[in-house]
C-alpha positions in Angstrom: 109.0 -57.8 -19.7 105.5 -56.5 -20.7 105.6 -54.3 -17.5 109.1 -52.9 -18.2 108.0 -52.0 -22.0 104.9 -50.5 -20.7 106.6 -48.3 -18.0 109.1 -47.2 -20.6 106.4 -46.0 -22.7 105.0 -44.0 -19.8 102.3 -46.5 -18.7 101.9 -47.8 -15.2 100.7 -51.2 -16.4 100.3 -53.5 -19.4 97.5 -55.4 -20.9 98.4 -59.0 -21.5 97.0 -60.9 -24.5 96.6 -64.5 -25.5 98.0 -65.9 -28.7 95.1 -64.8 -30.8 95.6 -61.3 -29.6 92.5 -61.3 -27.2 93.1 -59.2 -24.0 93.4 -61.5 -21.0 94.3 -59.4 -18.0 96.8 -56.6 -16.8 100.1 -57.6 -15.5 98.6 -56.9 -11.9 95.1 -58.2 -12.1 91.9 -59.0 -13.7 90.7 -56.6 -16.6 87.2 -54.9 -17.0 85.7 -52.7 -19.4 82.5 -50.6 -18.9 80.4 -50.3 -22.3 77.1 -48.4 -21.3 75.6 -50.3 -18.4 77.6 -53.5 -18.9 80.6 -54.7 -17.3 82.7 -56.9 -19.7 85.9 -59.1 -18.4 87.6 -61.8 -20.7 87.2 -65.4 -20.0 89.6 -67.2 -17.8 89.1 -70.8 -19.0 92.2 -70.6 -21.4 94.3 -68.0 -19.8 94.5 -65.7 -16.9 93.2 -65.9 -13.1 90.0 -66.1 -11.8 90.5 -63.8 -9.1 88.5 -63.3 -6.1 87.6 -59.5 -6.7 86.7 -60.3 -10.3 84.3 -63.3 -9.1 82.7 -61.0 -6.4 82.1 -58.3 -9.1 80.5 -61.0 -11.4 78.5 -62.6 -8.7 77.2 -59.7 -6.7 78.5 -56.1 -7.0 77.8 -55.6 -10.8 74.2 -56.6 -10.2 73.9 -54.6 -6.7 75.0 -51.6 -8.7 72.6 -52.1 -11.6 75.0 -53.1 -14.2 74.9 -56.2 -16.4 77.8 -58.5 -16.8 79.4 -60.3 -19.7 82.4 -62.8 -19.9 83.5 -62.4 -23.5 86.7 -62.0 -25.4 88.1 -58.5 -25.5 90.6 -56.8 -28.1 92.0 -53.4 -28.5 89.1 -52.8 -31.0 86.5 -52.8 -28.0 88.2 -49.5 -26.2 86.5 -47.2 -28.6 83.2 -48.3 -27.4 84.2 -48.3 -23.6 83.6 -45.4 -21.2 85.8 -46.8 -18.6 88.3 -49.7 -17.8 89.9 -51.0 -14.6 92.0 -53.9 -13.3 91.4 -55.5 -10.0 93.2 -57.7 -7.4 92.6 -58.8 -4.0 95.6 -56.5 -2.7 95.3 -53.3 -4.5 91.6 -53.7 -5.0 90.0 -51.6 -8.1 92.8 -49.8 -10.2 91.1 -47.5 -12.8 93.0 -47.4 -16.3 93.1 -44.0 -17.6 94.3 -44.9 -21.0 95.3 -47.7 -23.3 97.9 -46.4 -26.0 96.2 -43.4 -27.4 93.0 -43.8 -26.1 91.9 -42.1 -22.8 88.9 -43.2 -20.6 87.2 -40.2 -19.1 84.8 -41.8 -16.8 85.2 -43.8 -13.5 81.7 -44.2 -12.5 81.4 -48.0 -12.1 85.3 -48.5 -10.9 84.5 -45.8 -8.3 81.5 -47.3 -7.3 82.9 -50.9 -7.1 85.8 -49.6 -5.0 83.4 -48.2 -2.6 81.6 -51.5 -2.2 84.3 -53.5 -1.9 86.1 -51.3 0.9 82.8 -51.3 2.8 82.6 -55.1 2.5 86.3 -55.3 3.8 85.1 -53.2 6.9 82.2 -55.4 7.9 
């Protein structure tokens, strides 16, 4: 239902929220925001899925690329501080999020670097 509504509004995916309004994931994967040199993803202890791509970013790739990582609640208020956003899963890899509602993300630095790392890892 969320995906259908998002597509009706011209979006490719939807952000899923918990009962408090905090962001949990997208309909197709784990969610990340980059704010400065920090990659932030919502916790999955109450809702969401602890995906393998998410875990690889938290355990290895973020640090390898020079980013800090934080697992913390995210809400729509965080997008004004974020330079980029993406979702990830083991099938599609890293999928850049271009916009959320009326806010457009103009950068793809971390998401492109992570995508390259994950593709190279898969080739090994």
